[in-house]
Predicted model as a PDB file, atoms N, CA, C, CB and O in Angstrom, pLDDT in the B-factor column:
MODEL        1                                                                  
ATOM      1  N   MET A   1     -13.398 -22.079   8.003  1.00 58.00           N  
ATOM      2  CA  MET A   1     -12.742 -22.662   6.874  1.00 58.00           C  
ATOM      3  C   MET A   1     -12.614 -24.161   7.097  1.00 58.00           C  
ATOM      4  CB  MET A   1     -11.375 -22.014   6.642  1.00 58.00           C  
ATOM      5  O   MET A   1     -12.250 -24.601   8.187  1.00 58.00           O  
ATOM      6  N   LYS A   2     -12.908 -24.934   6.081  1.00 64.00           N  
ATOM      7  CA  LYS A   2     -12.874 -26.394   6.184  1.00 64.00           C  
ATOM      8  C   LYS A   2     -11.625 -26.931   5.500  1.00 64.00           C  
ATOM      9  CB  LYS A   2     -14.145 -27.021   5.562  1.00 64.00           C  
ATOM     10  O   LYS A   2     -11.244 -26.473   4.422  1.00 64.00           O  
ATOM     11  N   TYR A   3     -11.000 -27.899   6.138  1.00 63.00           N  
ATOM     12  CA  TYR A   3      -9.830 -28.558   5.580  1.00 63.00           C  
ATOM     13  C   TYR A   3     -10.132 -30.039   5.429  1.00 63.00           C  
ATOM     14  CB  TYR A   3      -8.580 -28.332   6.471  1.00 63.00           C  
ATOM     15  O   TYR A   3     -10.820 -30.637   6.256  1.00 63.00           O  
ATOM     16  N   ASP A   4      -9.607 -30.617   4.363  1.00 70.00           N  
ATOM     17  CA  ASP A   4      -9.749 -32.048   4.137  1.00 70.00           C  
ATOM     18  C   ASP A   4      -8.392 -32.711   4.289  1.00 70.00           C  
ATOM     19  CB  ASP A   4     -10.349 -32.336   2.741  1.00 70.00           C  
ATOM     20  O   ASP A   4      -7.376 -32.193   3.825  1.00 70.00           O  
ATOM     21  N   LEU A   5      -8.388 -33.841   4.932  1.00 71.00           N  
ATOM     22  CA  LEU A   5      -7.182 -34.635   5.065  1.00 71.00           C  
ATOM     23  C   LEU A   5      -7.236 -35.713   3.990  1.00 71.00           C  
ATOM     24  CB  LEU A   5      -7.048 -35.255   6.505  1.00 71.00           C  
ATOM     25  O   LEU A   5      -8.162 -36.524   3.959  1.00 71.00           O  
ATOM     26  N   VAL A   6      -6.245 -35.718   3.115  1.00 80.00           N  
ATOM     27  CA  VAL A   6      -6.187 -36.694   2.028  1.00 80.00           C  
ATOM     28  C   VAL A   6      -5.187 -37.773   2.413  1.00 80.00           C  
ATOM     29  CB  VAL A   6      -5.792 -36.019   0.669  1.00 80.00           C  
ATOM     30  O   VAL A   6      -4.033 -37.488   2.734  1.00 80.00           O  
ATOM     31  N   ILE A   7      -5.649 -39.013   2.376  1.00 84.00           N  
ATOM     32  CA  ILE A   7      -4.798 -40.150   2.721  1.00 84.00           C  
ATOM     33  C   ILE A   7      -4.554 -40.962   1.464  1.00 84.00           C  
ATOM     34  CB  ILE A   7      -5.442 -41.029   3.837  1.00 84.00           C  
ATOM     35  O   ILE A   7      -5.494 -41.424   0.817  1.00 84.00           O  
ATOM     36  N   LYS A   8      -3.288 -41.130   1.125  1.00 91.00           N  
ATOM     37  CA  LYS A   8      -2.929 -41.873  -0.084  1.00 91.00           C  
ATOM     38  C   LYS A   8      -3.216 -43.368   0.081  1.00 91.00           C  
ATOM     39  CB  LYS A   8      -1.444 -41.654  -0.422  1.00 91.00           C  
ATOM     40  O   LYS A   8      -3.258 -43.897   1.192  1.00 91.00           O  
ATOM     41  N   GLU A   9      -3.408 -44.015  -1.044  1.00 91.00           N  
ATOM     42  CA  GLU A   9      -3.721 -45.452  -1.058  1.00 91.00           C  
ATOM     43  C   GLU A   9      -2.641 -46.265  -0.338  1.00 91.00           C  
ATOM     44  CB  GLU A   9      -3.874 -45.952  -2.507  1.00 91.00           C  
ATOM     45  O   GLU A   9      -2.951 -47.219   0.375  1.00 91.00           O  
ATOM     46  N   GLU A  10      -1.382 -45.886  -0.526  1.00 94.00           N  
ATOM     47  CA  GLU A  10      -0.281 -46.605   0.128  1.00 94.00           C  
ATOM     48  C   GLU A  10      -0.400 -46.520   1.643  1.00 94.00           C  
ATOM     49  CB  GLU A  10       1.076 -46.042  -0.325  1.00 94.00           C  
ATOM     50  O   GLU A  10      -0.113 -47.486   2.350  1.00 94.00           O  
ATOM     51  N   ALA A  11      -0.821 -45.369   2.136  1.00 92.00           N  
ATOM     52  CA  ALA A  11      -0.978 -45.189   3.578  1.00 92.00           C  
ATOM     53  C   ALA A  11      -2.131 -46.041   4.103  1.00 92.00           C  
ATOM     54  CB  ALA A  11      -1.214 -43.705   3.915  1.00 92.00           C  
ATOM     55  O   ALA A  11      -2.054 -46.591   5.201  1.00 92.00           O  
ATOM     56  N   ILE A  12      -3.187 -46.145   3.323  1.00 92.00           N  
ATOM     57  CA  ILE A  12      -4.331 -46.974   3.725  1.00 92.00           C  
ATOM     58  C   ILE A  12      -3.909 -48.433   3.841  1.00 92.00           C  
ATOM     59  CB  ILE A  12      -5.495 -46.833   2.714  1.00 92.00           C  
ATOM     60  O   ILE A  12      -4.297 -49.126   4.781  1.00 92.00           O  
ATOM     61  N   VAL A  13      -3.115 -48.894   2.883  1.00 92.00           N  
ATOM     62  CA  VAL A  13      -2.610 -50.272   2.923  1.00 92.00           C  
ATOM     63  C   VAL A  13      -1.741 -50.467   4.163  1.00 92.00           C  
ATOM     64  CB  VAL A  13      -1.802 -50.605   1.635  1.00 92.00           C  
ATOM     65  O   VAL A  13      -1.867 -51.475   4.859  1.00 92.00           O  
ATOM     66  N   ASP A  14      -0.862 -49.507   4.440  1.00 94.00           N  
ATOM     67  CA  ASP A  14      -0.007 -49.592   5.631  1.00 94.00           C  
ATOM     68  C   ASP A  14      -0.839 -49.629   6.913  1.00 94.00           C  
ATOM     69  CB  ASP A  14       0.967 -48.404   5.675  1.00 94.00           C  
ATOM     70  O   ASP A  14      -0.544 -50.400   7.826  1.00 94.00           O  
ATOM     71  N   MET A  15      -1.875 -48.798   6.979  1.00 92.00           N  
ATOM     72  CA  MET A  15      -2.726 -48.770   8.166  1.00 92.00           C  
ATOM     73  C   MET A  15      -3.458 -50.092   8.349  1.00 92.00           C  
ATOM     74  CB  MET A  15      -3.732 -47.624   8.072  1.00 92.00           C  
ATOM     75  O   MET A  15      -3.604 -50.570   9.474  1.00 92.00           O  
ATOM     76  N   GLN A  16      -3.917 -50.686   7.253  1.00 94.00           N  
ATOM     77  CA  GLN A  16      -4.612 -51.972   7.343  1.00 94.00           C  
ATOM     78  C   GLN A  16      -3.661 -53.060   7.834  1.00 94.00           C  
ATOM     79  CB  GLN A  16      -5.210 -52.364   5.976  1.00 94.00           C  
ATOM     80  O   GLN A  16      -4.034 -53.898   8.656  1.00 94.00           O  
ATOM     81  N   GLN A  17      -2.438 -53.040   7.328  1.00 96.00           N  
ATOM     82  CA  GLN A  17      -1.447 -54.027   7.762  1.00 96.00           C  
ATOM     83  C   GLN A  17      -1.110 -53.840   9.244  1.00 96.00           C  
ATOM     84  CB  GLN A  17      -0.166 -53.918   6.905  1.00 96.00           C  
ATOM     85  O   GLN A  17      -0.976 -54.812   9.988  1.00 96.00           O  
ATOM     86  N   ALA A  18      -0.975 -52.589   9.658  1.00 95.00           N  
ATOM     87  CA  ALA A  18      -0.685 -52.328  11.075  1.00 95.00           C  
ATOM     88  C   ALA A  18      -1.856 -52.758  11.949  1.00 95.00           C  
ATOM     89  CB  ALA A  18      -0.375 -50.834  11.302  1.00 95.00           C  
ATOM     90  O   ALA A  18      -1.662 -53.354  13.008  1.00 95.00           O  
ATOM     91  N   TYR A  19      -3.077 -52.452  11.501  1.00 95.00           N  
ATOM     92  CA  TYR A  19      -4.270 -52.860  12.236  1.00 95.00           C  
ATOM     93  C   TYR A  19      -4.280 -54.380  12.411  1.00 95.00           C  
ATOM     94  CB  TYR A  19      -5.553 -52.386  11.506  1.00 95.00           C  
ATOM     95  O   TYR A  19      -4.475 -54.884  13.517  1.00 95.00           O  
ATOM     96  N   ASP A  20      -4.068 -55.104  11.309  1.00 96.00           N  
ATOM     97  CA  ASP A  20      -4.059 -56.574  11.365  1.00 96.00           C  
ATOM     98  C   ASP A  20      -2.981 -57.084  12.319  1.00 96.00           C  
ATOM     99  CB  ASP A  20      -3.836 -57.163   9.959  1.00 96.00           C  
ATOM    100  O   ASP A  20      -3.223 -58.000  13.105  1.00 96.00           O  
ATOM    101  N   TYR A  21      -1.798 -56.490  12.246  1.00 97.00           N  
ATOM    102  CA  TYR A  21      -0.689 -56.883  13.111  1.00 97.00           C  
ATOM    103  C   TYR A  21      -1.080 -56.724  14.582  1.00 97.00           C  
ATOM    104  CB  TYR A  21       0.569 -56.044  12.795  1.00 97.00           C  
ATOM    105  O   TYR A  21      -0.906 -57.649  15.376  1.00 97.00           O  
ATOM    106  N   TYR A  22      -1.604 -55.560  14.938  1.00 96.00           N  
ATOM    107  CA  TYR A  22      -1.964 -55.301  16.336  1.00 96.00           C  
ATOM    108  C   TYR A  22      -3.113 -56.190  16.806  1.00 96.00           C  
ATOM    109  CB  TYR A  22      -2.341 -53.835  16.517  1.00 96.00           C  
ATOM    110  O   TYR A  22      -3.127 -56.646  17.949  1.00 96.00           O  
ATOM    111  N   GLU A  23      -4.073 -56.430  15.920  1.00 96.00           N  
ATOM    112  CA  GLU A  23      -5.196 -57.303  16.299  1.00 96.00           C  
ATOM    113  C   GLU A  23      -4.741 -58.736  16.520  1.00 96.00           C  
ATOM    114  CB  GLU A  23      -6.284 -57.269  15.225  1.00 96.00           C  
ATOM    115  O   GLU A  23      -5.293 -59.440  17.365  1.00 96.00           O  
ATOM    116  N   GLU A  24      -3.727 -59.178  15.759  1.00 97.00           N  
ATOM    117  CA  GLU A  24      -3.186 -60.525  15.963  1.00 97.00           C  
ATOM    118  C   GLU A  24      -2.498 -60.632  17.320  1.00 97.00           C  
ATOM    119  CB  GLU A  24      -2.198 -60.887  14.839  1.00 97.00           C  
ATOM    120  O   GLU A  24      -2.514 -61.688  17.951  1.00 97.00           O  
ATOM    121  N   ARG A  25      -1.899 -59.538  17.759  1.00 97.00           N  
ATOM    122  CA  ARG A  25      -1.203 -59.540  19.040  1.00 97.00           C  
ATOM    123  C   ARG A  25      -2.187 -59.546  20.205  1.00 97.00           C  
ATOM    124  CB  ARG A  25      -0.280 -58.331  19.142  1.00 97.00           C  
ATOM    125  O   ARG A  25      -2.016 -60.270  21.186  1.00 97.00           O  
ATOM    126  N   LYS A  26      -3.236 -58.709  20.067  1.00 97.00           N  
ATOM    127  CA  LYS A  26      -4.226 -58.618  21.145  1.00 97.00           C  
ATOM    128  C   LYS A  26      -5.504 -58.027  20.574  1.00 97.00           C  
ATOM    129  CB  LYS A  26      -3.695 -57.755  22.339  1.00 97.00           C  
ATOM    130  O   LYS A  26      -5.476 -56.983  19.922  1.00 97.00           O  
ATOM    131  N   THR A  27      -6.619 -58.689  20.819  1.00 97.00           N  
ATOM    132  CA  THR A  27      -7.911 -58.204  20.336  1.00 97.00           C  
ATOM    133  C   THR A  27      -8.187 -56.815  20.894  1.00 97.00           C  
ATOM    134  CB  THR A  27      -9.044 -59.178  20.728  1.00 97.00           C  
ATOM    135  O   THR A  27      -8.070 -56.573  22.095  1.00 97.00           O  
ATOM    136  N   GLY A  28      -8.554 -55.916  20.001  1.00 96.00           N  
ATOM    137  CA  GLY A  28      -8.866 -54.549  20.396  1.00 96.00           C  
ATOM    138  C   GLY A  28      -7.702 -53.583  20.239  1.00 96.00           C  
ATOM    139  O   GLY A  28      -7.895 -52.368  20.228  1.00 96.00           O  
ATOM    140  N   LEU A  29      -6.492 -54.122  20.117  1.00 97.00           N  
ATOM    141  CA  LEU A  29      -5.321 -53.262  19.989  1.00 97.00           C  
ATOM    142  C   LEU A  29      -5.306 -52.547  18.636  1.00 97.00           C  
ATOM    143  CB  LEU A  29      -4.040 -54.082  20.168  1.00 97.00           C  
ATOM    144  O   LEU A  29      -4.850 -51.408  18.535  1.00 97.00           O  
ATOM    145  N   GLY A  30      -5.801 -53.215  17.608  1.00 95.00           N  
ATOM    146  CA  GLY A  30      -5.910 -52.583  16.294  1.00 95.00           C  
ATOM    147  C   GLY A  30      -6.872 -51.405  16.328  1.00 95.00           C  
ATOM    148  O   GLY A  30      -6.623 -50.376  15.699  1.00 95.00           O  
ATOM    149  N   GLU A  31      -7.969 -51.554  17.061  1.00 94.00           N  
ATOM    150  CA  GLU A  31      -8.934 -50.460  17.197  1.00 94.00           C  
ATOM    151  C   GLU A  31      -8.310 -49.284  17.937  1.00 94.00           C  
ATOM    152  CB  GLU A  31     -10.197 -50.940  17.933  1.00 94.00           C  
ATOM    153  O   GLU A  31      -8.545 -48.128  17.584  1.00 94.00           O  
ATOM    154  N   ARG A  32      -7.523 -49.575  18.952  1.00 96.00           N  
ATOM    155  CA  ARG A  32      -6.827 -48.496  19.674  1.00 96.00           C  
ATOM    156  C   ARG A  32      -5.873 -47.762  18.740  1.00 96.00           C  
ATOM    157  CB  ARG A  32      -6.051 -49.061  20.891  1.00 96.00           C  
ATOM    158  O   ARG A  32      -5.748 -46.538  18.800  1.00 96.00           O  
ATOM    159  N   PHE A  33      -5.206 -48.517  17.882  1.00 94.00           N  
ATOM    160  CA  PHE A  33      -4.300 -47.927  16.893  1.00 94.00           C  
ATOM    161  C   PHE A  33      -5.057 -46.970  15.980  1.00 94.00           C  
ATOM    162  CB  PHE A  33      -3.613 -49.028  16.059  1.00 94.00           C  
ATOM    163  O   PHE A  33      -4.620 -45.839  15.765  1.00 94.00           O  
ATOM    164  N   LEU A  34      -6.195 -47.418  15.442  1.00 93.00           N  
ATOM    165  CA  LEU A  34      -6.976 -46.564  14.545  1.00 93.00           C  
ATOM    166  C   LEU A  34      -7.533 -45.341  15.271  1.00 93.00           C  
ATOM    167  CB  LEU A  34      -8.120 -47.362  13.923  1.00 93.00           C  
ATOM    168  O   LEU A  34      -7.561 -44.250  14.702  1.00 93.00           O  
ATOM    169  N   ASN A  35      -7.968 -45.503  16.494  1.00 93.00           N  
ATOM    170  CA  ASN A  35      -8.458 -44.369  17.281  1.00 93.00           C  
ATOM    171  C   ASN A  35      -7.352 -43.339  17.526  1.00 93.00           C  
ATOM    172  CB  ASN A  35      -9.025 -44.858  18.622  1.00 93.00           C  
ATOM    173  O   ASN A  35      -7.589 -42.132  17.489  1.00 93.00           O  
ATOM    174  N   THR A  36      -6.151 -43.838  17.773  1.00 93.00           N  
ATOM    175  CA  THR A  36      -5.015 -42.938  17.970  1.00 93.00           C  
ATOM    176  C   THR A  36      -4.720 -42.150  16.704  1.00 93.00           C  
ATOM    177  CB  THR A  36      -3.774 -43.725  18.400  1.00 93.00           C  
ATOM    178  O   THR A  36      -4.476 -40.944  16.762  1.00 93.00           O  
ATOM    179  N   LEU A  37      -4.743 -42.827  15.559  1.00 90.00           N  
ATOM    180  CA  LEU A  37      -4.538 -42.128  14.284  1.00 90.00           C  
ATOM    181  C   LEU A  37      -5.588 -41.036  14.082  1.00 90.00           C  
ATOM    182  CB  LEU A  37      -4.583 -43.126  13.111  1.00 90.00           C  
ATOM    183  O   LEU A  37      -5.263 -39.923  13.668  1.00 90.00           O  
ATOM    184  N   GLU A  38      -6.820 -41.355  14.370  1.00 88.00           N  
ATOM    185  CA  GLU A  38      -7.908 -40.388  14.200  1.00 88.00           C  
ATOM    186  C   GLU A  38      -7.683 -39.162  15.086  1.00 88.00           C  
ATOM    187  CB  GLU A  38      -9.268 -41.041  14.527  1.00 88.00           C  
ATOM    188  O   GLU A  38      -7.897 -38.032  14.646  1.00 88.00           O  
ATOM    189  N   ASN A  39      -7.260 -39.376  16.314  1.00 87.00           N  
ATOM    190  CA  ASN A  39      -6.984 -38.262  17.223  1.00 87.00           C  
ATOM    191  C   ASN A  39      -5.836 -37.395  16.706  1.00 87.00           C  
ATOM    192  CB  ASN A  39      -6.652 -38.788  18.625  1.00 87.00           C  
ATOM    193  O   ASN A  39      -5.882 -36.169  16.806  1.00 87.00           O  
ATOM    194  N   ILE A  40      -4.818 -38.034  16.158  1.00 87.00           N  
ATOM    195  CA  ILE A  40      -3.689 -37.292  15.596  1.00 87.00           C  
ATOM    196  C   ILE A  40      -4.148 -36.457  14.410  1.00 87.00           C  
ATOM    197  CB  ILE A  40      -2.560 -38.253  15.171  1.00 87.00           C  
ATOM    198  O   ILE A  40      -3.773 -35.290  14.292  1.00 87.00           O  
ATOM    199  N   TRP A  41      -4.956 -37.041  13.530  1.00 82.00           N  
ATOM    200  CA  TRP A  41      -5.437 -36.304  12.353  1.00 82.00           C  
ATOM    201  C   TRP A  41      -6.273 -35.099  12.772  1.00 82.00           C  
ATOM    202  CB  TRP A  41      -6.265 -37.229  11.436  1.00 82.00           C  
ATOM    203  O   TRP A  41      -6.144 -34.020  12.194  1.00 82.00           O  
ATOM    204  N   GLU A  42      -7.114 -35.279  13.758  1.00 81.00           N  
ATOM    205  CA  GLU A  42      -7.924 -34.162  14.253  1.00 81.00           C  
ATOM    206  C   GLU A  42      -7.026 -33.058  14.791  1.00 81.00           C  
ATOM    207  CB  GLU A  42      -8.902 -34.638  15.350  1.00 81.00           C  
ATOM    208  O   GLU A  42      -7.322 -31.875  14.624  1.00 81.00           O  
ATOM    209  N   GLY A  43      -5.936 -33.439  15.432  1.00 80.00           N  
ATOM    210  CA  GLY A  43      -4.973 -32.459  15.933  1.00 80.00           C  
ATOM    211  C   GLY A  43      -4.309 -31.688  14.807  1.00 80.00           C  
ATOM    212  O   GLY A  43      -4.100 -30.480  14.923  1.00 80.00           O  
ATOM    213  N   PHE A  44      -3.971 -32.380  13.704  1.00 76.00           N  
ATOM    214  CA  PHE A  44      -3.378 -31.703  12.553  1.00 76.00           C  
ATOM    215  C   PHE A  44      -4.301 -30.628  12.012  1.00 76.00           C  
ATOM    216  CB  PHE A  44      -3.049 -32.706  11.456  1.00 76.00           C  
ATOM    217  O   PHE A  44      -3.867 -29.515  11.715  1.00 76.00           O  
ATOM    218  N   VAL A  45      -5.569 -30.963  11.887  1.00 71.00           N  
ATOM    219  CA  VAL A  45      -6.540 -30.011  11.351  1.00 71.00           C  
ATOM    220  C   VAL A  45      -6.650 -28.805  12.285  1.00 71.00           C  
ATOM    221  CB  VAL A  45      -7.927 -30.685  11.162  1.00 71.00           C  
ATOM    222  O   VAL A  45      -6.690 -27.665  11.821  1.00 71.00           O  
ATOM    223  N   LYS A  46      -6.698 -29.046  13.587  1.00 73.00           N  
ATOM    224  CA  LYS A  46      -6.794 -27.937  14.550  1.00 73.00           C  
ATOM    225  C   LYS A  46      -5.550 -27.056  14.500  1.00 73.00           C  
ATOM    226  CB  LYS A  46      -6.995 -28.479  15.976  1.00 73.00           C  
ATOM    227  O   LYS A  46      -5.658 -25.830  14.521  1.00 73.00           O  
ATOM    228  N   ILE A  47      -4.386 -27.664  14.436  1.00 70.00           N  
ATOM    229  CA  ILE A  47      -3.135 -26.904  14.375  1.00 70.00           C  
ATOM    230  C   ILE A  47      -3.095 -26.070  13.100  1.00 70.00           C  
ATOM    231  CB  ILE A  47      -1.913 -27.850  14.439  1.00 70.00           C  
ATOM    232  O   ILE A  47      -2.742 -24.891  13.137  1.00 70.00           O  
ATOM    233  N   HIS A  48      -3.455 -26.677  11.976  1.00 65.00           N  
ATOM    234  CA  HIS A  48      -3.438 -25.950  10.705  1.00 65.00           C  
ATOM    235  C   HIS A  48      -4.392 -24.771  10.761  1.00 65.00           C  
ATOM    236  CB  HIS A  48      -3.809 -26.880   9.538  1.00 65.00           C  
ATOM    237  O   HIS A  48      -4.054 -23.682  10.295  1.00 65.00           O  
ATOM    238  N   TYR A  49      -5.559 -24.965  11.314  1.00 62.00           N  
ATOM    239  CA  TYR A  49      -6.541 -23.887  11.429  1.00 62.00           C  
ATOM    240  C   TYR A  49      -5.985 -22.764  12.306  1.00 62.00           C  
ATOM    241  CB  TYR A  49      -7.874 -24.421  12.013  1.00 62.00           C  
ATOM    242  O   TYR A  49      -6.139 -21.589  11.976  1.00 62.00           O  
ATOM    243  N   THR A  50      -5.352 -23.112  13.401  1.00 60.00           N  
ATOM    244  CA  THR A  50      -4.789 -22.117  14.308  1.00 60.00           C  
ATOM    245  C   THR A  50      -3.686 -21.323  13.619  1.00 60.00           C  
ATOM    246  CB  THR A  50      -4.246 -22.790  15.575  1.00 60.00           C  
ATOM    247  O   THR A  50      -3.637 -20.099  13.743  1.00 60.00           O  
ATOM    248  N   ILE A  51      -2.810 -22.000  12.901  1.00 56.00           N  
ATOM    249  CA  ILE A  51      -1.720 -21.319  12.200  1.00 56.00           C  
ATOM    250  C   ILE A  51      -2.288 -20.372  11.148  1.00 56.00           C  
ATOM    251  CB  ILE A  51      -0.764 -22.345  11.542  1.00 56.00           C  
ATOM    252  O   ILE A  51      -1.848 -19.226  11.055  1.00 56.00           O  
ATOM    253  N   LYS A  52      -3.245 -20.820  10.366  1.00 59.00           N  
ATOM    254  CA  LYS A  52      -3.851 -19.978   9.340  1.00 59.00           C  
ATOM    255  C   LYS A  52      -4.541 -18.781   9.970  1.00 59.00           C  
ATOM    256  CB  LYS A  52      -4.848 -20.783   8.501  1.00 59.00           C  
ATOM    257  O   LYS A  52      -4.461 -17.678   9.430  1.00 59.00           O  
ATOM    258  N   SER A  53      -5.211 -18.965  11.088  1.00 54.00           N  
ATOM    259  CA  SER A  53      -5.892 -17.865  11.767  1.00 54.00           C  
ATOM    260  C   SER A  53      -4.885 -16.818  12.226  1.00 54.00           C  
ATOM    261  CB  SER A  53      -6.703 -18.388  12.966  1.00 54.00           C  
ATOM    262  O   SER A  53      -5.124 -15.620  12.078  1.00 54.00           O  
ATOM    263  N   LYS A  54      -3.764 -17.263  12.780  1.00 53.00           N  
ATOM    264  CA  LYS A  54      -2.728 -16.335  13.230  1.00 53.00           C  
ATOM    265  C   LYS A  54      -2.120 -15.599  12.042  1.00 53.00           C  
ATOM    266  CB  LYS A  54      -1.633 -17.082  14.013  1.00 53.00           C  
ATOM    267  O   LYS A  54      -1.854 -14.400  12.133  1.00 53.00           O  
ATOM    268  N   GLU A  55      -1.896 -16.297  10.928  1.00 58.00           N  
ATOM    269  CA  GLU A  55      -1.341 -15.662   9.737  1.00 58.00           C  
ATOM    270  C   GLU A  55      -2.285 -14.576   9.233  1.00 58.00           C  
ATOM    271  CB  GLU A  55      -1.083 -16.707   8.632  1.00 58.00           C  
ATOM    272  O   GLU A  55      -1.840 -13.490   8.864  1.00 58.00           O  
ATOM    273  N   ASN A  56      -3.569 -14.858   9.215  1.00 57.00           N  
ATOM    274  CA  ASN A  56      -4.554 -13.877   8.764  1.00 57.00           C  
ATOM    275  C   ASN A  56      -4.592 -12.673   9.692  1.00 57.00           C  
ATOM    276  CB  ASN A  56      -5.941 -14.514   8.676  1.00 57.00           C  
ATOM    277  O   ASN A  56      -4.718 -11.538   9.233  1.00 57.00           O  
ATOM    278  N   LEU A  57      -4.485 -12.909  10.975  1.00 52.00           N  
ATOM    279  CA  LEU A  57      -4.497 -11.826  11.949  1.00 52.00           C  
ATOM    280  C   LEU A  57      -3.264 -10.937  11.782  1.00 52.00           C  
ATOM    281  CB  LEU A  57      -4.560 -12.390  13.377  1.00 52.00           C  
ATOM    282  O   LEU A  57      -3.367  -9.711  11.830  1.00 52.00           O  
ATOM    283  N   ILE A  58      -2.112 -11.550  11.589  1.00 57.00           N  
ATOM    284  CA  ILE A  58      -0.873 -10.789  11.388  1.00 57.00           C  
ATOM    285  C   ILE A  58      -0.966  -9.945  10.122  1.00 57.00           C  
ATOM    286  CB  ILE A  58       0.343 -11.738  11.308  1.00 57.00           C  
ATOM    287  O   ILE A  58      -0.547  -8.788  10.121  1.00 57.00           O  
ATOM    288  N   GLU A  59      -1.513 -10.512   9.040  1.00 60.00           N  
ATOM    289  CA  GLU A  59      -1.665  -9.766   7.791  1.00 60.00           C  
ATOM    290  C   GLU A  59      -2.559  -8.538   7.986  1.00 60.00           C  
ATOM    291  CB  GLU A  59      -2.248 -10.674   6.696  1.00 60.00           C  
ATOM    292  O   GLU A  59      -2.293  -7.484   7.407  1.00 60.00           O  
ATOM    293  N   LYS A  60      -3.590  -8.661   8.775  1.00 57.00           N  
ATOM    294  CA  LYS A  60      -4.514  -7.550   8.998  1.00 57.00           C  
ATOM    295  C   LYS A  60      -3.840  -6.380   9.701  1.00 57.00           C  
ATOM    296  CB  LYS A  60      -5.706  -8.017   9.811  1.00 57.00           C  
ATOM    297  O   LYS A  60      -4.175  -5.222   9.450  1.00 57.00           O  
ATOM    298  N   PHE A  61      -2.884  -6.685  10.589  1.00 56.00           N  
ATOM    299  CA  PHE A  61      -2.245  -5.633  11.365  1.00 56.00           C  
ATOM    300  C   PHE A  61      -0.879  -5.233  10.827  1.00 56.00           C  
ATOM    301  CB  PHE A  61      -2.109  -6.070  12.785  1.00 56.00           C  
ATOM    302  O   PHE A  61      -0.188  -4.418  11.437  1.00 56.00           O  
ATOM    303  N   SER A  62      -0.486  -5.793   9.700  1.00 50.00           N  
ATOM    304  CA  SER A  62       0.835  -5.446   9.106  1.00 50.00           C  
ATOM    305  C   SER A  62       0.724  -4.256   8.206  1.00 50.00           C  
ATOM    306  CB  SER A  62       1.414  -6.622   8.316  1.00 50.00           C  
ATOM    307  O   SER A  62       1.721  -3.825   7.627  1.00 50.00           O  
TER     308      SER A  62                                                      
ENDMDL                                                                          
END                                                                             
């Protein structure tokens, strides 16, 4: 099953501002920020998939 992560326009603006802020402080820090966000999003998708899989398994045996 495939899940899509939808990011609102306001969040994109916030991420761009945070990226700019971190890059002004230290070159490359903005990239680390974006990489961290990407890792977190991937974790959300994995967690959601795991929860849905467990729910389906419980339904089968109920």
